[in-house]
C-alpha atoms as one frame of an Amber mdcrd trajectory, in Angstrom:
protein
   0.267  -0.004  -0.176   2.634   2.147   0.940   4.626   1.923  -2.432   1.311
   2.088  -4.365   0.225   5.537  -2.153   4.380   7.116  -2.563   3.889   6.416
  -6.440   0.583   7.756  -7.122   1.571  10.990  -5.103   5.027  11.095  -7.586
   3.158  10.658 -10.294   0.849  14.198  -9.652   3.541  16.271  -8.361   5.645
  15.322 -11.520   2.975  15.982 -13.793   3.109  12.424 -15.480   1.076   9.318
 -15.206   0.220   6.251 -17.506  -3.360   7.321 -18.879  -1.926  10.927 -20.071
  -1.672  14.509 -19.692  -5.132  14.492 -18.509  -4.990  11.669 -16.392  -1.969
  13.371 -14.536  -4.309  16.870 -14.249  -6.857  14.603 -12.621  -4.536  13.208
 -10.381  -2.662  15.994  -9.696  -6.238  17.957  -8.737  -6.985  14.777  -6.594
  -4.085  14.711  -4.652  -4.028  18.815  -3.918  -7.530  18.801  -2.898  -6.560
  15.509  -0.116  -4.028  17.527   0.960  -5.771  20.878   1.310  -8.363  18.841
   3.540  -5.777  17.587   5.619  -3.793  21.300   6.091  -7.486  22.794   7.230
  -7.806  19.908   9.408  -4.451  20.348  10.976  -4.653  24.072  11.147  -7.878
  23.969  12.908  -6.911  21.368  15.249  -4.088  23.761  16.124  -6.012  26.901
  16.505  -8.355  24.893  18.708  -5.712  23.335  20.952  -5.689  25.933  23.687
  -9.422  25.329  24.093  -8.666  21.686  25.271  -8.888  20.544  29.060  -6.153
  23.124  30.608  -4.509  20.083  32.111  -3.663  19.162  28.207  -2.227  21.969
  28.246  -0.100  21.587  31.199   1.145  18.517  29.694   2.325  19.667  26.499
   4.037  23.102  28.205   5.740  19.990  30.494   7.366  18.125  27.147   8.048
  21.018  25.342  10.928  21.696  28.458  11.653  18.395  28.986  12.346  17.388
  25.266  15.833  18.321  24.303  14.286  18.519  20.905  10.660  19.502  19.838
   8.994  21.761  17.736   6.073  23.969  18.955   2.727  24.172  17.934   2.947
  27.923  16.691   5.308  26.527  14.219   3.528  23.751  12.858   0.571  26.399
  12.000   2.965  29.059  11.287   4.273  26.772   8.251   0.729  25.305   6.961
  -0.427  28.988   7.008   1.840  30.214   4.217   0.739  27.435   1.670  -2.055
  25.093   0.048  -2.525  21.890  -0.730  -1.055  21.862  -3.993   2.069  23.583
  -3.140   2.523  20.694  -0.378   2.398  18.101  -2.815   5.906  18.195  -4.659
   7.685  18.924  -1.115   5.835  16.381   0.396   6.877  13.522  -2.037  10.052
  14.379  -2.335  10.684  14.769   2.061   8.835  10.940   2.056  11.023   9.702
  -0.929  14.287  10.977   1.100  13.008   9.668   4.264  12.697   6.476   2.850
  16.222   5.941   1.346  17.610   5.187   4.284  15.845   2.550   6.885  16.407
   0.637   9.916  13.913  -1.965   9.999  13.488  -3.998  13.312  11.206  -6.894
  13.213   9.593  -9.021  15.863   7.767 -12.334  15.083   6.239 -13.491  18.347
   4.011 -16.651  19.175   3.859 -19.818  17.024   6.545 -19.125  14.489  10.032
 -20.897  13.536  12.944 -19.082  12.738  12.963 -19.371   9.341   9.073 -18.081
   8.659  10.253 -15.008  10.897  13.193 -14.101   7.991  10.766 -14.485   5.402
   8.328 -12.345   7.138  11.087  -9.799   7.320  12.188 -10.018   3.839   8.949
  -9.352   2.609   9.077  -6.547   4.810  12.079  -5.409   3.906  11.645  -5.490
  -0.024   8.993  -3.781  -0.031  10.780  -0.520   1.267  13.828  -1.260  -1.090
  11.251  -1.147  -3.554  10.635   2.349  -2.796  14.402   3.448  -2.999  15.845
   2.353   0.120  19.387   1.176  -0.808  21.225   1.184   2.519  20.644   0.943
   6.122  20.191   4.009   8.399  23.670   4.193  10.482  23.701   4.426  14.393
  24.314   7.973  14.267  21.630   8.840  12.357  18.819   6.586  14.454  16.109
   9.409  15.995  16.220   9.470  19.438  14.152  11.480  22.071  16.501  13.200
  24.288  15.321  14.092  28.074  16.539  17.268  29.710  18.153  16.211  33.403
  16.504  19.257  35.441  19.159  21.055  37.792  18.925  19.981  41.311  17.492
  22.007  44.039  20.520  24.820  44.869  19.726  26.429  41.460  15.878  26.242
  42.659  12.663  24.762  40.655  11.581  25.729  36.830   8.691  27.022  36.432
   6.596  27.893  33.183   3.576  29.941  33.056   1.249  30.310  30.533  -1.514
  32.850  30.717  -4.857  30.733  29.411  -7.117  33.388  30.117  -5.314  35.799
  26.932  -6.310  32.952  24.586  -9.324  31.392  25.927 -11.075  33.934  28.488
 -14.116  31.731  28.935 -11.629  28.989  30.469 -12.741  29.645  34.180 -10.078
  26.301  35.450  -6.373  26.823  36.377  -4.127  23.957  36.316  -0.970  22.971
  37.045   1.202  20.241  37.119   4.386  19.354  39.408   7.041  17.414  38.210
   9.898  16.170  41.089  12.512  14.492  38.471  14.173  11.476  40.222  16.408
   9.820  37.376  17.025   7.308  34.356  14.911   4.372  34.530  16.973   0.876
  35.337  20.288   3.220  36.390  19.305   2.115  40.189  16.882  -0.615  40.503
  16.240  -0.431  44.143  15.786   3.354  43.600  13.210   2.623  40.633  11.192
   0.591  42.925  11.026   2.506  46.174   9.839   5.361  43.896   6.896   2.973
  42.433   5.954   2.104  45.785   6.087   5.852  47.215   4.205   6.753  43.811
   1.585   3.847  44.458   0.886   5.494  48.442   0.763   9.105  46.848  -2.096
   8.162  44.437  -4.976   7.657  47.499  -3.050  10.292  49.933  -3.207  13.159
  47.232  -6.508  12.562  45.982  -7.733  12.581  49.545  -6.410  15.637  50.433
  -6.139  17.963  47.752  -9.713  16.607  45.987 -11.817  15.283  48.619 -10.867
  17.604  52.035  -9.388  20.796  50.603 -11.452  20.459  47.114  -9.386  22.502
  45.012 -10.248  21.222  41.777 -12.554  18.073  39.989  -8.827  16.893  39.320
  -6.054  16.378  42.054  -3.669  13.396  41.346  -0.204  11.562  42.102   1.545
   9.029  40.581   4.461   7.932  38.588   5.670   9.659  35.701   7.840   7.637
  33.505   8.911  10.385  30.280  11.514   8.357  27.842  13.301   6.465  30.456
  13.399   9.509  32.527  11.371   8.574  36.099   9.491  11.017  38.841   6.545
  11.979  40.554   3.774  13.820  39.087   1.000  15.850  41.054  -1.371  17.484
  38.851  -4.385  19.540  39.903  -7.181  21.569  37.837 -10.327  23.944  39.461
 -11.124  27.367  39.670 -10.201  27.882  43.405  -7.091  29.189  43.123  -4.123
  30.219  40.642  -1.044  27.872  39.900   0.728  29.468  42.654  -1.732  28.810
  45.385  -2.215  25.555  43.949   1.656  24.897  43.900   1.624  25.757  47.680
  -1.156  23.394  48.709   0.429  20.360  46.619   3.709  21.082  48.801   1.895
  21.502  52.030   0.850  18.007  50.914   3.905  16.794  49.843   5.185  17.238
  53.419   2.014  16.028  55.074   2.573  12.996  53.269   6.027  12.043  54.336
   4.554  11.760  57.602   1.760   9.570  56.940   4.431   7.268  55.642   6.370
   7.158  58.187   3.633   6.704  60.414   2.849   3.831  58.419   2.617   0.394
  60.761   5.186  -1.891  59.302   2.260  -4.408  58.524   0.197  -1.775  56.489
   3.570  -0.901  54.428   4.304  -4.334  53.731   0.371  -4.916  52.451   1.316
  -2.003  49.649   4.336  -3.684  49.029   2.836  -7.005  48.308   0.255  -5.958
  46.512   2.589  -4.092  43.840   4.630  -7.465  43.659   1.106  -8.997  42.837
   0.174  -6.857  40.278   3.337  -6.864  38.480   3.613 -10.817  38.978   0.497
 -11.790  37.413   0.961 -13.531  33.809   0.222 -12.212  30.904  -3.519 -13.154
  29.648  -3.093 -12.107  26.103   0.017 -12.596  23.794  -0.544  -8.876  22.886
   0.692  -7.890  26.252   3.742  -9.945  26.077   4.380  -8.685  23.098   4.002
  -5.532  23.633   6.659  -5.575  26.522   9.394  -6.801  24.528   8.621  -4.769
  21.582   8.682  -1.551  23.781  12.514  -3.344  24.304  13.310  -3.268  21.037
  11.737   0.016  19.655  13.592   1.987  22.873  16.649  -0.363  21.755  17.322
  -0.715  25.495  16.834  -5.236  25.069  16.443  -5.794  28.526  13.957  -8.120
  28.155  14.193  -9.815  31.527  13.487  -6.125  32.893  10.142  -7.199  34.893
  11.716 -10.032  36.347  14.490  -7.871  37.713  11.854  -4.915  38.815   9.963
  -7.456  40.373  12.483  -8.697  42.614  13.633  -5.181  43.526  10.242  -4.356
  44.416  10.240  -7.299  47.104  12.890  -5.570  49.002  12.122  -1.885  49.075
  11.714  -1.006  53.038  10.192   1.999  54.218  13.575   3.520  54.937  14.017
   3.294  51.244  11.257   5.161  50.331  11.859   7.849  52.897  15.507   8.189
  51.721  14.334   8.479  48.431  11.671  12.009  49.376  14.120  13.413  51.760
  16.811  13.204  48.660  14.397  13.705  45.850  11.559  15.099  46.785  11.459
  17.478  49.946  11.666  20.836  49.824  15.556  21.796  50.334  16.576  17.555
  49.409  20.232  17.685  47.809  18.627  15.868  44.731  15.418  17.438  44.403
  14.802  18.620  40.711  11.126  20.577  40.178   9.624  21.670  37.410   5.974
  23.149  37.721   4.104  23.682  34.556   0.967  26.371  34.783  -1.833  27.760
  32.959  -4.071  30.169  34.539  -7.769  30.467  34.173 -10.053  33.475  34.230
 -11.269  32.430  38.016  -7.997  33.058  38.667  -7.771  36.862  38.452  -9.809
  37.435  41.463  -7.486  35.543  43.919  -4.389  35.972  42.504  -3.067  39.011
  44.531  -4.110  37.518  48.096  -2.630  34.131  47.223   0.524  33.154  48.714
   3.237  31.235  47.465   6.033  29.168  48.811   9.541  30.760  49.698  11.462
  28.226  47.108  13.554  29.806  44.790  12.187  29.829  41.128  13.390  30.520
  37.842   9.965  31.604  35.449  10.127  30.452  31.603   7.094  32.182  29.589
   8.363  32.438  26.063   9.669  29.315  23.413  12.629  31.629  23.408  13.507
  31.099  27.248  12.228  27.550  27.044  15.189  26.775  24.561  18.088  28.676
  25.896  17.202  26.998  29.172  17.369  23.825  27.927  20.660  24.051  25.953
  22.652  24.399  29.065  21.446  21.204  30.190  22.246  17.463  30.182  20.002
  14.902  28.558  19.023  11.518  28.762  18.739   9.316  25.558  16.883   5.913
  25.595  18.800   3.286  23.533
């Protein structure tokens, strides 16, 4: 299907077709209309993006800060604004052909298949791409890798990205915030990974109970494990109209300090029960072939190839103590912790204007980013982590 599609696009862009000039004109007109429709749909989605749920906007800007290389939605919009479907046709075919000229194909054959059959299937797939002009494998140095910024530690203060949602969507009453407390690369320290897994499990109920049920800060309040391209952390998110982001941040930090006390006061039996429950969940046999395939395929696409990862993680999880969890908290999450790396992504809704001036913030040292240029300048000076 790929071969047929690219062939049609190439003929349309080149103005030649098997049926002659008239057929070429019809083909070009057909694909120009198709591309114009897609261009308009994409533009509409870009223009409406900031009318989405505020936490979606928060998450988008969180990724803008964390990913070392990422285009912004405004840049995509700028490109599409200055063209039309027919103008897109030729560069599209050129770029697709260039992209297919070097390929790295990785194939997983899993289930009722023998090695010979697996190799034959791989050859069929490979030959279809070679027919599109792929003449050599993509070198390791050219393989695409998503690099994640490793945030600066506590002495340099927290990083805050602020976005005024009211300016682009004045009818949105809600503000939203996501605080990411970055811990480190997955697999670097299995005991640390397991401790964070337990901590995130305990934080889930505690954050909802305190921030949603008791304080009623908004209809969304959650805490949990955040794994982003091989780097783990704890994410705490709140969305609601009551407080501006600075106020929500202060409440999150107050809950975080309270949560440490909850873990410390937990009985040994209760802590062990929570760990056992997590071990039980992680030790469950796959009920579907797709679950096992998905786990192995994730190792392949990330080029980590740690196919015994689950077994190793469960073994580490069995050994986690409350002391491990509290030590992780004190180093990575507590205010003043030596390895605390905090990123706070915030959007301000219309309702926050009334309470903005009267809302106390924390005394935490912060660096504030508001523009795309500031975000990119900030990332340039930081180390990164890449999977694979």
